[in-house]
VEXROFI-302815 format. One line per field, with one value per residue (C-alpha): residue number from 1; residue in one letter; x, z, y. Coordinates in steps of 0.25 Angstrom, whole numbers. Layout:
N
k: (NUM/...) .
r: (A/...) .
x: (X/...) .
z: (Z/...) .
y: (Y/...) .
# end
This chain:
319
k: (1/2/3/4/5/6/7/8/9/10/11/12/13/14/15/16/17/18/19/20/21/22/23/24/25/26/27/28/29/30/31/32/33/34/35/36/37/38/39/40/41/42/43/44/45/46/47/48/49/50/51/52/53/54/55/56/57/58/59/60/61/62/63/64/65/66/67/68/69/70/71/72/73/74/75/76/77/78/79/80/81/82/83/84/85/86/87/88/89/90/91/92/93/94/95/96/97/98/99/100/101/102/103/104/105/106/107/108/109/110/111/112/113/114/115/116/117/118/119/120/121/122/123/124/125/126/127/128/129/130/131/132/133/134/135/136/137/138/139/140/141/142/143/144/145/146/147/148/149/150/151/152/153/154/155/156/157/158/159/160/161/162/163/164/165/166/167/168/169/170/171/172/173/174/175/176/177/178/179/180/181/182/183/184/185/186/187/188/189/190/191/192/193/194/195/196/197/198/199/200/201/202/203/204/205/206/207/208/209/210/211/212/213/214/215/216/217/218/219/220/221/222/223/224/225/226/227/228/229/230/231/232/233/234/235/236/237/238/239/240/241/242/243/244/245/246/247/248/249/250/251/252/253/254/255/256/257/258/259/260/261/262/263/264/265/266/267/268/269/270/271/272/273/274/275/276/277/278/279/280/281/282/283/284/285/286/287/288/289/290/291/292/293/294/295/296/297/298/299/300/301/302/303/304/305/306/307/308/309/310/311/312/313/314/315/316/317/318/319) .
r: (M/E/A/L/S/K/A/L/S/K/R/K/Q/L/L/L/I/L/C/A/L/V/L/V/V/G/L/V/A/C/S/K/S/N/T/A/T/T/S/N/G/D/D/T/T/Q/T/A/E/K/T/P/V/K/V/G/S/K/D/F/T/E/N/L/I/V/G/E/L/Y/A/L/A/L/E/D/H/G/I/P/V/T/R/T/L/N/L/A/G/S/A/I/P/E/A/Q/V/K/G/D/V/D/L/Y/P/Q/Y/T/G/T/G/L/L/S/I/L/Q/L/P/M/E/T/D/P/Q/K/V/Y/D/T/V/K/E/Q/F/K/E/K/W/N/I/I/W/L/D/M/A/P/A/N/D/G/Q/G/L/V/V/T/K/E/I/S/D/K/Y/G/I/K/T/I/S/D/F/Q/A/H/A/D/K/I/R/F/A/S/Q/G/E/F/D/H/R/E/D/G/I/P/R/L/E/E/I/Y/G/P/L/K/F/K/S/S/K/I/Y/D/N/A/L/K/Y/E/I/L/K/E/G/K/A/D/A/A/P/A/Y/T/T/E/G/Q/L/V/E/P/E/F/V/L/L/E/D/D/K/R/A/W/P/P/Y/N/L/A/P/V/V/R/G/E/V/L/E/A/Y/P/E/I/A/D/L/L/N/K/I/D/K/D/L/T/T/E/K/V/T/E/L/N/Y/K/V/A/V/G/G/E/E/Y/E/E/V/A/A/A/Y/Y/D/S/I/K/A/N/L) .
x: (156/151/160/155/140/142/149/137/127/134/133/118/116/124/116/103/107/112/98/91/99/96/81/81/89/79/67/72/76/62/55/63/60/45/43/53/52/42/43/37/37/51/65/64/58/51/49/35/34/30/33/21/16/14/1/-2/-13/-15/-23/-37/-49/-47/-33/-34/-45/-37/-24/-31/-37/-24/-19/-30/-28/-13/-15/-26/-16/-5/3/6/2/6/-4/2/-12/-16/-3/-3/-4/8/17/13/21/34/31/29/42/49/43/34/22/22/8/-3/-15/-10/-17/-11/-13/-6/5/6/4/8/19/26/21/19/10/-5/-10/-25/-25/-26/-18/-6/-6/-5/5/14/13/16/28/34/31/38/50/52/49/46/32/21/8/-2/-14/-23/-37/-49/-51/-47/-47/-45/-51/-65/-78/-91/-105/-118/-127/-138/-129/-123/-137/-142/-131/-126/-113/-105/-91/-82/-85/-100/-96/-89/-100/-110/-100/-109/-120/-111/-109/-95/-90/-75/-64/-57/-44/-50/-54/-39/-31/-24/-32/-45/-54/-42/-40/-55/-56/-43/-49/-64/-66/-71/-79/-88/-96/-109/-102/-90/-89/-78/-81/-73/-70/-75/-89/-91/-100/-109/-109/-113/-124/-130/-131/-122/-113/-114/-99/-86/-72/-70/-60/-66/-66/-72/-82/-94/-94/-101/-114/-124/-125/-112/-106/-91/-88/-80/-67/-70/-58/-48/-45/-39/-28/-32/-30/-31/-29/-17/-9/6/16/31/38/46/33/26/38/36/21/18/4/1/-1/-11/-19/-20/-22/-35/-40/-37/-44/-58/-55/-63/-66/-80/-75/-65/-76/-85/-74/-71/-86/-86/-76/-78/-93/-97/-87/-80/-66/-57/-51/-66/-69/-56/-58/-72/-68/-57/-66/-75/-64/-54/-60/-56/-41) .
z: (82/68/67/80/76/63/70/80/68/61/74/75/60/62/75/67/56/66/73/60/56/69/68/53/57/69/60/50/61/67/54/50/64/62/48/48/62/73/87/89/104/107/104/89/77/64/51/50/35/28/14/6/0/-15/-18/-32/-41/-55/-65/-64/-54/-45/-42/-40/-30/-22/-23/-17/-7/-2/-2/6/16/18/20/30/38/38/26/16/2/-12/-23/-36/-42/-56/-61/-73/-69/-76/-70/-56/-52/-57/-50/-37/-39/-41/-29/-36/-30/-16/-16/-25/-28/-37/-42/-39/-54/-59/-50/-54/-69/-74/-64/-60/-73/-67/-72/-70/-57/-53/-38/-31/-19/-27/-36/-23/-17/-29/-32/-17/-16/-30/-28/-14/-20/-32/-28/-13/-16/-7/-10/2/3/-9/-10/-13/-25/-38/-51/-61/-74/-74/-82/-80/-84/-83/-72/-82/-88/-75/-70/-83/-84/-69/-73/-61/-64/-76/-77/-78/-89/-97/-96/-102/-111/-123/-118/-115/-123/-120/-120/-122/-123/-134/-127/-117/-127/-130/-117/-110/-97/-105/-112/-115/-100/-97/-108/-102/-88/-91/-105/-118/-118/-130/-129/-135/-140/-137/-141/-138/-130/-124/-109/-104/-110/-105/-93/-102/-112/-102/-96/-110/-112/-124/-117/-105/-100/-101/-95/-82/-71/-58/-51/-62/-55/-64/-59/-46/-55/-54/-69/-69/-63/-62/-64/-55/-61/-55/-61/-59/-73/-70/-61/-48/-47/-32/-28/-18/-13/-17/-9/-9/2/6/8/16/25/28/30/34/38/23/22/33/28/13/17/25/13/3/10/8/-7/-14/-29/-26/-17/-28/-39/-31/-29/-44/-47/-40/-49/-62/-62/-51/-56/-42/-41/-36/-25/-19/-20/-13/-2/0/1/10/20/20/25/32/46/45/41) .
y: (249/247/234/229/232/224/212/212/212/200/192/195/190/178/174/177/168/157/157/156/144/137/140/134/122/119/121/111/101/102/101/88/82/85/79/68/61/59/54/40/41/36/40/36/44/39/45/52/53/40/36/36/22/23/17/13/7/2/11/4/7/-5/-3/12/9/-1/7/19/11/6/20/25/14/17/32/29/21/32/27/38/35/40/36/30/25/22/16/7/-7/-12/-1/-2/-15/-9/4/-3/-11/3/9/19/11/5/-2/-5/-15/-26/-39/-53/-58/-46/-48/-63/-61/-47/-44/-57/-63/-77/-88/-87/-91/-91/-94/-81/-85/-90/-78/-69/-77/-77/-62/-59/-68/-63/-48/-49/-56/-48/-34/-34/-30/-36/-41/-38/-47/-49/-44/-54/-44/-50/-41/-52/-57/-61/-63/-55/-60/-53/-57/-61/-71/-76/-78/-84/-95/-96/-90/-87/-92/-93/-108/-104/-94/-104/-114/-104/-96/-100/-91/-79/-66/-62/-48/-49/-39/-45/-48/-56/-67/-69/-65/-76/-73/-71/-81/-90/-92/-94/-105/-111/-112/-113/-119/-113/-100/-101/-88/-85/-72/-64/-49/-39/-27/-16/-20/-7/-10/-24/-22/-13/-24/-34/-25/-22/-37/-37/-48/-58/-58/-51/-52/-43/-40/-45/-32/-23/-13/-17/-31/-25/-23/-34/-36/-43/-56/-59/-73/-82/-87/-101/-108/-97/-94/-80/-76/-68/-53/-51/-37/-34/-23/-24/-16/-14/-21/-8/-1/-12/-12/3/1/-13/-9/-8/-23/-25/-12/-16/-31/-27/-19/-30/-41/-34/-31/-41/-42/-37/-25/-21/-22/-13/-3/-3/-2/11/17/10/11/21/31/34/38/26/35/37/22/18/28/24/9/13/21/8/-1/7/5/-10/-7) .
# end
């Protein structure tokens, strides 16, 4: 009897173990079904989890704002994003080739001169066409539409001096150089794309005076009346202020640096909607608009994330 009782007890234990195993297997299968696939309304299934797009940016205000703007747009349209912002400008192209960055804001002139190391070209469309073709051929990296915004080399003068001598273009500037007190940053006097390039295209620049100042102080120097003109980049936030006039490069001495999203071909194949979305954003990113956004951070003290979010909120209904 004792032997029979023991035998029955063992059978009960085996049955309990077997039931437990069946339950565990069922739960795992159910869990995998819920997280890995979803029904799309017919006899096929598709993966529910999407691979995040790694959105990057360079390590300066403008690129951070635009990189965050791109990230917000993707997220708002159901594309998951991993941010890899604030990377060194020299490192980010290689990071994209390796796949550590999928998408970021780049500049046409940088693509032509620094990355492809091709001869200087100053026609914006030719520069864009060249980088678009070469990046696709070499690395399967796609340039989407370029924005009107051009963050290139420029010259700024005070409004007072602009009004006094009618200086609106660099040609005007050259013609009145003998009346200009120039606030140089030293290297600009000798750099290939600085004074030597201007004199090659526009003619001699014989300034009334030229003194070297720290670049970070140039706008204060101009406001204080210690100088009349200085080198500038064309989307610097301070250019919003009415005291300053950015001169037109009327003879195209400098190459264009138009802003554009660059994206890995594999990512664009996975999310083809990215092209239309970012192209819509970029068509309204003018030099003036980007300068205003930069002003809010550089002068207004706002965080770049806040500036990008506010601007995205103002345009998202049109995307």
